[in-house]
MARBA-3410 file (N, C-alpha, C, O; in Angstrom, 1 decimal):
197
0.9,-1.2,0.0,0.0,0.0,0.0,0.9,1.2,0.0,1.9,1.3,0.7 ~ 0.5,2.2,-0.8,1.3,3.5,-0.8,1.2,4.2,0.5,0.3,4.0,1.3 ~ 2.2,5.1,0.7,2.2,5.9,1.9,0.9,6.7,2.0,0.3,6.8,3.1 ~ 0.5,7.3,0.9,-0.7,8.1,0.9,-1.9,7.3,1.3,-2.8,7.7,2.0 ~ -2.0,6.1,0.7,-3.1,5.2,1.0,-3.1,4.8,2.4,-4.2,4.7,3.0
-2.0,4.5,3.0,-1.9,4.2,4.5,-2.4,5.3,5.3,-3.1,5.1,6.3 ~ -2.0,6.6,4.9,-2.4,7.7,5.7,-3.9,7.9,5.7,-4.6,8.2,6.7 ~ -4.5,7.7,4.5,-6.0,7.8,4.3,-6.7,6.7,5.2,-7.6,7.0,5.8 ~ -6.1,5.5,5.2,-6.7,4.4,5.9,-6.7,4.7,7.4,-7.6,4.5,8.2 ~ -5.5,5.2,7.9,-5.4,5.6,9.3,-6.4,6.7,9.7,-6.9,6.7,10.8
-6.6,7.6,8.8,-7.5,8.7,9.0,-9.0,8.2,9.1,-9.7,8.6,10.0 ~ -9.3,7.2,8.2,-10.6,6.6,8.3,-10.8,5.9,9.6,-11.9,6.0,10.2 ~ -9.8,5.2,10.0,-9.9,4.4,11.3,-10.0,5.4,12.5,-10.9,5.2,13.4 ~ -9.2,6.4,12.5,-9.3,7.4,13.6,-10.7,8.1,13.7,-11.2,8.2,14.7 ~ -11.2,8.5,12.5,-12.5,9.1,12.5,-13.6,8.2,13.0,-14.5,8.6,13.7
-13.5,6.9,12.5,-14.5,5.9,12.9,-14.4,5.7,14.4,-15.5,5.6,15.1 ~ -13.2,5.5,14.9,-13.0,5.3,16.3,-13.6,6.4,17.2,-14.2,6.2,18.2 ~ -13.4,7.7,16.8,-13.9,8.8,17.5,-15.5,8.8,17.4,-16.1,9.0,18.5 ~ -16.0,8.6,16.2,-17.5,8.5,16.1,-18.1,7.4,17.0,-19.1,7.6,17.6 ~ -17.4,6.3,17.0,-17.9,5.1,17.7,-17.9,5.4,19.2,-18.8,5.1,20.0
-16.8,6.0,19.7,-16.7,6.3,21.1,-17.7,7.2,21.6,-18.3,7.0,22.7 ~ -18.0,8.3,20.8,-19.0,9.3,21.2,-20.4,8.6,21.2,-21.2,8.8,22.2 ~ -20.7,7.8,20.2,-22.0,7.1,20.2,-22.1,6.1,21.3,-23.2,6.0,21.9 ~ -21.1,5.3,21.5,-21.1,4.3,22.6,-21.3,4.9,24.0,-22.1,4.4,24.8 ~ -20.6,6.0,24.2,-20.7,6.7,25.5,-22.1,7.3,25.7,-22.7,7.2,26.7
-22.7,7.9,24.6,-24.0,8.4,24.7,-25.1,7.4,24.8,-26.1,7.6,25.5 ~ -24.8,6.2,24.3,-25.8,5.1,24.3,-26.0,4.7,25.8,-27.2,4.3,26.1 ~ -25.0,4.7,26.6,-25.2,4.3,28.0,-25.8,5.4,28.9,-26.0,5.2,30.1 ~ -26.1,6.5,28.3,-26.9,7.5,29.0,-28.4,7.2,28.9,-29.2,7.7,29.7 ~ -28.8,6.3,28.0,-30.1,5.7,28.0,-30.2,4.8,29.2,-29.3,4.3,29.7
-31.5,4.6,29.6,-31.7,3.6,30.7,-31.8,2.2,30.0,-32.9,1.6,30.0 ~ -30.7,1.7,29.5,-30.8,0.4,28.8,-31.1,-0.7,29.7,-31.6,-1.8,29.2 ~ -30.9,-0.6,31.0,-31.2,-1.7,31.9,-32.7,-2.0,31.9,-33.2,-3.1,32.1 ~ -33.5,-0.9,31.7,-35.0,-1.1,31.6,-35.3,-1.9,30.4,-36.2,-2.8,30.5 ~ -34.8,-1.6,29.3,-35.0,-2.3,28.0,-34.6,-3.8,28.2,-35.3,-4.7,27.8
-33.3,-4.0,28.7,-32.8,-5.3,28.9,-33.7,-6.1,29.8,-34.0,-7.3,29.5 ~ -34.1,-5.6,30.9,-34.9,-6.3,31.9,-36.3,-6.6,31.3,-36.8,-7.7,31.5 ~ -36.8,-5.7,30.5,-38.1,-6.0,29.8,-38.0,-7.2,28.8,-38.8,-8.0,28.8 ~ -36.9,-7.2,28.1,-36.7,-8.3,27.1,-36.6,-9.6,27.9,-37.2,-10.6,27.5 ~ -35.8,-9.6,28.9,-35.6,-10.8,29.7,-36.9,-11.3,30.3,-37.2,-12.5,30.3
-37.7,-10.4,30.8,-39.0,-10.8,31.3,-39.9,-11.4,30.3,-40.6,-12.4,30.5 ~ -39.9,-10.9,29.1,-40.7,-11.4,28.0,-40.2,-12.7,27.4,-40.9,-13.6,27.0 ~ -38.8,-12.8,27.4,-38.2,-14.1,27.0,-38.7,-15.3,27.8,-38.8,-16.4,27.4 ~ -39.0,-15.0,29.1,-39.4,-16.0,30.0,-40.8,-16.5,29.8,-41.2,-17.6,30.1 ~ -41.7,-15.6,29.3,-43.1,-15.9,29.3,-43.9,-15.6,28.1,-45.1,-16.1,28.0
-43.4,-14.9,27.1,-44.1,-14.4,26.0,-43.3,-14.6,24.7,-42.2,-15.0,24.7 ~ -44.0,-14.3,23.6,-43.3,-14.3,22.3,-42.6,-12.9,22.2,-43.1,-11.9,22.7 ~ -41.4,-13.0,21.6,-40.7,-11.7,21.3,-40.5,-11.7,19.8,-39.9,-12.6,19.2 ~ -40.9,-10.6,19.2,-40.7,-10.4,17.7,-39.7,-9.3,17.5,-39.6,-8.3,18.3 ~ -38.9,-9.5,16.5,-37.8,-8.5,16.1,-38.0,-8.1,14.7,-38.1,-9.0,13.8
-37.8,-6.8,14.4,-38.0,-6.4,13.0,-36.9,-5.3,12.6,-36.4,-4.7,13.5 ~ -36.7,-5.1,11.4,-35.8,-4.1,10.9,-35.7,-4.2,9.4,-36.1,-5.2,8.8 ~ -35.1,-3.2,8.7,-34.9,-3.1,7.3,-33.4,-3.1,7.0,-32.6,-2.5,7.7 ~ -33.0,-3.8,5.9,-31.6,-3.7,5.4,-30.7,-4.3,6.5,-30.9,-5.4,7.0 ~ -29.7,-3.5,6.8,-28.7,-3.9,7.9,-29.4,-4.2,9.2,-29.0,-5.0,9.9
-30.5,-3.4,9.5,-31.2,-3.6,10.7,-32.0,-4.9,10.7,-32.2,-5.5,11.7 ~ -32.4,-5.4,9.5,-33.0,-6.7,9.4,-32.0,-7.8,9.7,-32.3,-8.8,10.4 ~ -30.7,-7.6,9.3,-29.7,-8.6,9.7,-29.4,-8.6,11.2,-29.2,-9.6,11.8 ~ -29.5,-7.4,11.8,-29.3,-7.3,13.2,-30.5,-8.0,13.9,-30.3,-8.7,14.9 ~ -31.7,-7.8,13.4,-32.9,-8.5,14.0,-32.7,-10.0,14.0,-33.0,-10.7,15.0
-32.2,-10.5,12.9,-32.0,-12.0,12.8,-30.9,-12.4,13.8,-31.0,-13.5,14.3 ~ -29.9,-11.6,13.9,-28.8,-11.9,14.9,-29.4,-11.9,16.3,-29.0,-12.9,17.1 ~ -30.2,-11.0,16.7,-30.8,-11.0,18.0,-31.6,-12.3,18.2,-31.5,-12.9,19.2 ~ -32.4,-12.6,17.2,-33.3,-13.8,17.3,-32.4,-15.1,17.5,-32.8,-16.0,18.2 ~ -31.3,-15.1,16.8,-30.4,-16.3,16.9,-29.8,-16.4,18.3,-29.8,-17.4,19.0
-29.3,-15.2,18.8,-28.6,-15.2,20.1,-29.6,-15.5,21.2,-29.3,-16.2,22.2 ~ -30.8,-14.9,21.1,-31.8,-15.0,22.2,-32.6,-16.3,22.2,-33.3,-16.5,23.1 ~ -32.5,-17.0,21.1,-33.2,-18.3,21.1,-32.1,-19.5,21.2,-31.9,-20.1,22.2 ~ -31.5,-19.8,20.1,-30.5,-20.9,20.0,-29.4,-20.6,21.0,-28.9,-21.5,21.7 ~ -28.9,-19.4,21.0,-27.8,-19.1,21.9,-28.1,-19.3,23.4,-27.3,-19.9,24.1
-29.2,-18.8,23.8,-29.6,-18.9,25.2,-29.9,-20.4,25.6,-29.6,-20.8,26.7 ~ -30.5,-21.1,24.6,-30.8,-22.5,24.8,-29.5,-23.3,25.1,-29.5,-24.2,25.9 ~ -28.5,-22.9,24.4,-27.2,-23.5,24.5,-26.5,-23.3,25.9,-25.6,-24.1,26.3 ~ -27.0,-22.3,26.6,-26.4,-22.0,27.9,-26.7,-23.1,28.9,-25.8,-23.8,29.5 ~ -28.0,-23.3,29.1,-28.4,-24.3,30.2,-29.8,-24.9,29.9,-30.6,-25.2,30.8
-30.2,-24.9,28.6,-31.5,-25.4,28.3,-32.6,-24.4,28.4,-33.8,-24.8,28.4 ~ -32.3,-23.1,28.5,-33.3,-22.1,28.5,-34.1,-22.1,27.2,-33.5,-22.4,26.1 ~ -35.4,-21.9,27.3,-36.2,-21.9,26.1,-36.9,-20.6,26.0,-37.5,-20.1,27.0 ~ -36.8,-19.9,24.9,-37.4,-18.6,24.6,-38.0,-18.6,23.2,-37.4,-19.3,22.3 ~ -39.1,-17.9,23.1,-39.8,-17.9,21.8,-39.5,-16.5,21.1,-40.2,-15.6,21.3
-38.5,-16.5,20.3,-38.0,-15.3,19.6,-38.2,-15.5,18.1,-37.7,-16.5,17.6 ~ -38.8,-14.5,17.4,-39.1,-14.7,16.0,-38.8,-13.4,15.3,-39.3,-12.3,15.5 ~ -37.8,-13.5,14.4,-37.5,-12.4,13.5,-38.5,-12.4,12.3,-38.5,-13.4,11.6 ~ -39.2,-11.3,12.2,-40.2,-11.3,11.1,-39.6,-10.9,9.8,-40.4,-10.5,8.8 ~ -38.3,-10.9,9.7,-37.6,-10.4,8.5,-37.2,-11.6,7.6,-36.7,-11.4,6.5
-37.5,-12.8,8.0,-36.8,-14.0,7.4,-37.6,-14.7,6.3,-37.0,-15.4,5.4 ~ -38.9,-14.7,6.4,-39.7,-15.5,5.5,-40.0,-14.7,4.2,-40.9,-13.9,4.1 ~ -39.2,-15.0,3.1,-39.3,-14.2,1.9,-40.7,-14.4,1.2,-41.2,-13.5,0.6 ~ -41.3,-15.6,1.4,-42.6,-15.8,0.8,-43.6,-14.9,1.4,-44.5,-14.3,0.7 ~ -43.6,-14.9,2.7,-44.6,-14.0,3.4,-44.3,-12.6,3.1,-45.3,-11.8,2.8
-43.1,-12.1,3.2,-42.8,-10.7,2.9,-43.2,-10.3,1.6,-43.7,-9.2,1.4 ~ -42.9,-11.1,0.5,-43.2,-10.7,-0.8,-44.7,-10.8,-1.1,-45.3,-10.0,-1.9 ~ -45.4,-11.7,-0.4,-46.9,-11.8,-0.6,-47.5,-10.6,0.0,-48.4,-10.0,-0.7 ~ -47.1,-10.2,1.2,-47.7,-9.0,1.8,-47.3,-7.8,1.0,-48.2,-6.9,0.7 ~ -46.1,-7.7,0.6,-45.6,-6.5,-0.2,-46.3,-6.4,-1.5,-46.7,-5.3,-2.0
-46.6,-7.5,-2.2,-47.3,-7.5,-3.5,-48.8,-7.3,-3.3,-49.3,-6.5,-4.1 ~ -49.4,-8.0,-2.4,-50.9,-7.9,-2.3,-51.4,-6.7,-1.5,-52.4,-6.2,-1.7 ~ -50.6,-6.3,-0.5,-51.0,-5.1,0.3,-50.0,-4.0,0.0,-50.3,-3.2,-0.9 ~ -48.9,-3.9,0.7,-47.9,-2.9,0.4,-46.6,-3.2,1.2,-46.7,-3.9,2.2 ~ -45.5,-2.7,0.8,-44.2,-2.9,1.5,-44.4,-2.3,3.0,-43.8,-2.8,3.9
-45.2,-1.2,3.1,-45.3,-0.6,4.4,-46.1,-1.5,5.4,-46.1,-1.2,6.6 ~ -46.6,-2.6,4.9,-47.4,-3.5,5.8,-46.7,-4.8,6.0,-47.3,-5.7,6.6 ~ -45.5,-5.0,5.6,-44.9,-6.3,5.7,-44.7,-6.8,7.1,-44.7,-8.0,7.4 ~ -44.6,-5.9,8.0,-44.4,-6.3,9.4,-45.7,-6.1,10.2,-46.1,-6.9,11.1 ~ -46.5,-5.1,9.9,-47.7,-4.8,10.7,-48.7,-6.0,10.4,-49.4,-6.4,11.4
-48.8,-6.5,9.2,-49.7,-7.6,8.9,-49.3,-8.8,9.7,-50.1,-9.5,10.3 ~ -48.0,-9.1,9.8,-47.5,-10.3,10.5,-47.8,-10.1,12.0,-48.2,-11.1,12.7 ~ -47.7,-8.9,12.5,-48.0,-8.7,13.9,-49.5,-8.9,14.2,-49.9,-9.4,15.2 ~ -50.3,-8.4,13.3,-51.8,-8.6,13.4,-52.1,-10.1,13.5,-53.0,-10.4,14.3 ~ -51.4,-10.9,12.7,-51.7,-12.3,12.7,-51.2,-13.1,13.9,-51.8,-13.9,14.4
-49.9,-12.7,14.2,-49.2,-13.5,15.2,-49.2,-12.9,16.6,-49.1,-13.7,17.6 ~ -49.3,-11.6,16.7,-49.1,-11.0,18.0,-50.2,-11.2,19.0,-51.4,-11.2,18.6 ~ -49.9,-11.3,20.3,-50.9,-11.5,21.3,-50.6,-10.5,22.4,-49.5,-10.0,22.6 ~ -51.6,-10.2,23.2,-51.5,-9.3,24.3,-50.3,-9.8,25.3,-50.2,-10.9,25.6 ~ -49.5,-8.8,25.6,-48.4,-9.2,26.5,-47.1,-9.5,25.8,-46.0,-9.5,26.4
-47.2,-9.8,24.5,-46.0,-10.1,23.7,-45.1,-8.8,23.5,-45.6,-7.7,23.8 ~ -43.9,-9.0,23.1,-43.0,-7.9,22.9,-42.5,-7.8,21.5,-42.2,-8.7,20.8 ~ -42.5,-6.5,21.0,-42.0,-6.2,19.7,-40.7,-5.3,19.8,-40.8,-4.2,20.4 ~ -39.6,-5.8,19.3,-38.4,-5.0,19.3,-38.2,-4.5,17.9,-37.9,-5.3,17.0 ~ -38.2,-3.2,17.7,-38.1,-2.6,16.3,-36.8,-1.9,16.2,-36.5,-1.1,17.1
-36.1,-2.2,15.1,-34.8,-1.6,14.9,-34.9,-0.7,13.6,-35.2,-1.2,12.6 ~ -34.6,0.6,13.8,-34.6,1.5,12.6,-33.6,2.6,12.9,-33.9,3.4,13.8 ~ -32.5,2.7,12.2,-31.5,3.7,12.5,-32.1,5.1,12.4,-31.9,6.0,13.3 ~ -33.0,5.4,11.4,-33.6,6.7,11.2,-34.7,6.9,12.2,-35.0,8.0,12.6 ~ -35.4,5.8,12.5,-36.6,5.9,13.4,-37.8,6.3,12.6,-38.8,6.6,13.2
-37.7,6.4,11.3,-38.8,6.9,10.5,-39.3,6.0,9.4,-40.1,6.4,8.6 ~ -38.8,4.7,9.4,-39.3,3.8,8.3,-40.8,3.5,8.5,-41.2,3.1,9.6 ~ -41.5,3.7,7.5,-43.0,3.6,7.6,-43.4,2.2,8.0,-44.4,2.0,8.8 ~ -42.8,1.2,7.5,-43.2,-0.2,7.8,-42.9,-0.5,9.3,-43.6,-1.3,9.9 ~ -41.9,0.1,9.8,-41.6,-0.1,11.3,-42.6,0.7,12.1,-43.1,0.1,13.1
-42.9,1.9,11.7,-43.9,2.7,12.5,-45.3,2.0,12.4,-46.0,1.9,13.5 ~ -45.7,1.4,11.3,-46.9,0.7,11.2,-47.0,-0.5,12.1,-48.0,-0.9,12.6 ~ -45.8,-1.2,12.2,-45.7,-2.4,13.0,-45.9,-2.0,14.5,-46.6,-2.8,15.2 ~ -45.3,-0.9,14.9,-45.5,-0.5,16.3,-47.0,-0.2,16.6,-47.5,-0.6,17.6 ~ -47.7,0.5,15.6,-49.1,0.8,15.8,-49.9,-0.5,15.9,-50.9,-0.6,16.7
-49.6,-1.5,15.1,-50.3,-2.8,15.1,-50.0,-3.5,16.4,-51.0,-4.1,17.0 ~ -48.8,-3.4,16.9,-48.5,-4.0,18.2,-49.3,-3.4,19.3,-49.8,-4.1,20.2 ~ -49.4,-2.1,19.3,-50.2,-1.4,20.3,-51.6,-1.8,20.3,-52.3,-1.9,21.3 ~ -52.2,-2.0,19.1,-53.6,-2.4,19.0,-53.8,-3.8,19.6,-54.8,-4.1,20.2 ~ -52.7,-4.6,19.5,-52.8,-6.0,20.1,-52.4,-6.0,21.5,-52.2,-7.0,22.1
-52.2,-4.8,22.1,-51.8,-4.7,23.5,-50.4,-5.3,23.8,-50.3,-5.9,24.9 ~ -49.5,-5.2,22.9,-48.2,-5.7,23.0,-47.3,-4.6,23.6,-47.7,-3.4,23.6 ~ -46.1,-5.0,24.1,-45.2,-4.0,24.6,-44.2,-3.8,23.5,-43.9,-4.7,22.7 ~ -43.6,-2.5,23.5,-42.7,-2.2,22.3,-41.4,-1.6,22.8,-41.4,-0.8,23.8 ~ -40.3,-1.9,22.2,-39.0,-1.3,22.4,-38.5,-0.9,21.0,-38.7,-1.6,20.0
-38.0,0.3,20.9,-37.5,0.9,19.7,-36.0,1.2,19.8,-35.6,1.9,20.7 ~ -35.2,0.6,18.9,-33.8,1.0,18.8,-33.6,1.9,17.6,-33.9,1.4,16.5 ~ -33.1,3.1,17.8,-33.0,4.0,16.7,-31.7,4.8,16.8,-30.9,4.5,17.8 ~ -31.4,5.7,15.9,-30.2,6.5,15.9,-30.6,8.0,15.6,-31.7,8.4,15.7 ~ -29.6,8.7,15.2,-29.7,10.2,14.9,-30.5,10.9,16.0,-30.0,10.9,17.2
-31.7,11.4,15.8,-32.4,12.1,16.9,-33.6,11.2,17.4,-34.4,11.7,18.1 ~ -33.6,9.9,17.0,-34.6,9.0,17.5,-35.7,8.8,16.6,-36.4,7.7,16.6 ~ -36.1,9.8,15.8,-37.2,9.7,14.8,-38.5,9.5,15.5,-38.7,9.6,16.7 ~ -39.5,9.2,14.7,-40.9,9.0,15.1,-40.9,7.8,16.1,-41.7,7.7,17.0 ~ -40.1,6.8,15.8,-40.1,5.5,16.5,-39.9,5.8,18.0,-40.6,5.2,18.8
-39.0,6.6,18.4,-38.7,6.9,19.8,-39.8,7.5,20.5,-39.9,7.5,21.7 ~ -40.7,8.2,19.8,-41.9,8.8,20.4,-43.0,7.9,20.6,-43.9,8.1,21.4 ~ -43.1,6.8,19.9,-44.2,5.9,19.9,-44.1,4.7,20.8,-45.0,4.2,21.4 ~ -42.8,4.2,21.0,-42.6,3.0,21.8,-42.7,3.2,23.3,-42.6,4.3,23.8 ~ -42.9,2.0,24.0,-42.9,2.1,25.4,-41.5,2.3,26.0,-41.3,3.0,27.0
-40.5,1.9,25.3,-39.1,2.0,25.8,-38.2,2.3,24.6,-38.0,1.5,23.7 ~ -37.7,3.5,24.5,-36.8,4.0,23.4,-35.3,3.9,23.8,-35.0,4.4,24.8 ~ -34.5,3.3,22.9,-33.1,3.3,23.1,-32.5,4.0,21.9,-32.5,3.4,20.8 ~ -31.9,5.1,22.0,-31.4,5.9,20.9,-29.9,6.0,20.9,-29.3,6.3,22.0 ~ -29.3,5.7,19.8,-27.8,5.9,19.6,-27.7,7.3,19.0,-28.0,7.5,17.8
-27.2,8.2,19.7,-27.1,9.6,19.2,-25.8,9.8,18.4,-24.7,10.1,18.9 ~ -26.0,9.5,17.1,-24.9,9.6,16.1,-25.5,9.8,14.8,-26.7,9.5,14.5 ~ -24.8,10.5,13.9,-25.3,10.6,12.5,-24.5,9.7,11.6,-24.5,9.9,10.3 ~ -23.7,8.8,12.1,-23.0,7.8,11.4,-23.8,6.5,11.3,-23.8,5.8,12.3 ~ -24.3,6.1,10.2,-25.2,5.0,10.1,-24.5,3.7,10.5,-25.1,2.8,11.2
-23.3,3.5,10.1,-22.5,2.3,10.4,-22.3,2.2,11.9,-22.4,1.1,12.5 ~ -21.9,3.3,12.5,-21.7,3.3,14.0,-23.0,2.9,14.7,-23.0,2.2,15.7 ~ -24.1,3.5,14.3,-25.4,3.2,14.9,-25.7,1.7,14.8,-26.1,1.1,15.8 ~ -25.5,1.1,13.7,-25.7,-0.3,13.5,-24.8,-1.1,14.4,-25.2,-2.1,15.0 ~ -23.6,-0.7,14.5,-22.6,-1.4,15.4,-23.1,-1.4,16.9,-23.1,-2.4,17.5
-23.6,-0.2,17.3,-24.0,-0.1,18.7,-25.3,-0.9,18.9,-25.5,-1.5,20.0 ~ -26.2,-0.9,18.0,-27.4,-1.7,18.1,-27.0,-3.2,18.2,-27.7,-3.9,19.0 ~ -26.0,-3.7,17.5,-25.6,-5.0,17.6,-25.1,-5.3,19.0,-25.3,-6.4,19.6 ~ -24.4,-4.4,19.6,-23.9,-4.6,21.0,-25.0,-4.7,21.9,-24.9,-5.5,22.9 ~ -26.1,-3.9,21.7,-27.3,-4.1,22.6,-27.7,-5.5,22.7,-28.0,-6.0,23.8
-27.9,-6.2,21.5,-28.3,-7.6,21.5,-27.4,-8.5,22.3,-27.8,-9.4,22.9 ~ -26.1,-8.2,22.2,-25.1,-9.0,22.9,-25.2,-8.8,24.4,-24.9,-9.7,25.2 ~ -25.5,-7.5,24.8,-25.6,-7.2,26.2,-26.8,-8.0,26.8,-26.7,-8.5,28.0 ~ -27.9,-8.2,26.1,-29.0,-9.0,26.6,-28.5,-10.4,26.8,-28.8,-11.0,27.8 ~ -27.8,-11.0,25.8,-27.3,-12.3,25.9,-26.3,-12.5,27.1,-26.5,-13.4,27.9
-25.4,-11.5,27.3,-24.4,-11.6,28.3,-25.1,-11.5,29.7,-24.6,-12.1,30.7 ~ -26.1,-10.6,29.8,-26.8,-10.5,31.1,-27.4,-11.8,31.5,-27.3,-12.2,32.7 ~ -28.1,-12.4,30.6,-28.7,-13.7,30.9,-27.6,-14.8,31.2,-27.8,-15.6,32.1 ~ -26.5,-14.7,30.5,-25.4,-15.7,30.7,-24.9,-15.5,32.1,-24.5,-16.5,32.8 ~ -24.8,-14.2,32.6,-24.2,-13.9,33.9,-25.1,-14.2,35.0,-24.7,-14.7,36.1
-26.4,-14.0,34.8,-27.4,-14.1,35.9,-28.3,-15.2,35.8,-29.0,-15.6,36.8 ~ -28.4,-15.9,34.7,-29.3,-17.1,34.6,-30.7,-16.8,34.9,-31.3,-17.6,35.7 ~ -31.2,-15.7,34.4,-32.6,-15.3,34.8,-33.7,-16.0,34.1,-34.8,-16.0,34.6 ~ -33.4,-16.7,33.0,-34.5,-17.4,32.3,-34.5,-18.8,32.8,-33.6,-19.6,32.8 ~ -35.7,-19.2,33.3,-35.9,-20.5,33.8,-36.2,-21.5,32.7,-36.8,-21.2,31.7
-35.7,-22.8,32.8,-36.0,-23.8,31.9,-37.5,-24.1,32.0,-38.1,-24.3,33.0 ~ -38.1,-24.2,30.8,-39.6,-24.5,30.8,-39.8,-26.0,30.4,-41.0,-26.4,30.3
END
């Protein structure tokens, strides 16, 4: 690599590191323990649904993997976690027959029950299909958590528990959202709060 290229790479790394530190520090000014405890409570007794678009859809699937298969691997804990991002047949049927804005709200209407939890991930906090899903969850008397970035968007105003990563760097926001999912896993791993069913 050329000297100029190395300097540019170092600059990118330094800038990213600064952005990440600011976002990570501000993230812990949220009362994340409330959100974590709520998720753990629902993992013990209810269905937990996770949604997102694009990179946030991948994060939702990661959450579902860690909170179901991962936690089961610890000591036989059983939790009912469902990422609504994964069934391409359902997503395309709803998108084609209804609209893309209803791909999650329709699934919530069909599957959601009173007391269940919806964890919605949207960096902007303004994705219409995410907002619609929150409204459907509220109609079903579900509990809602929103993970967003930037200024929180509409999502942070609608949910029962908002966790906002205050950054304007999309990649950093997604990184911190991923860490949140790992914190839930590590909390259960440390405290063993989920009982075997």
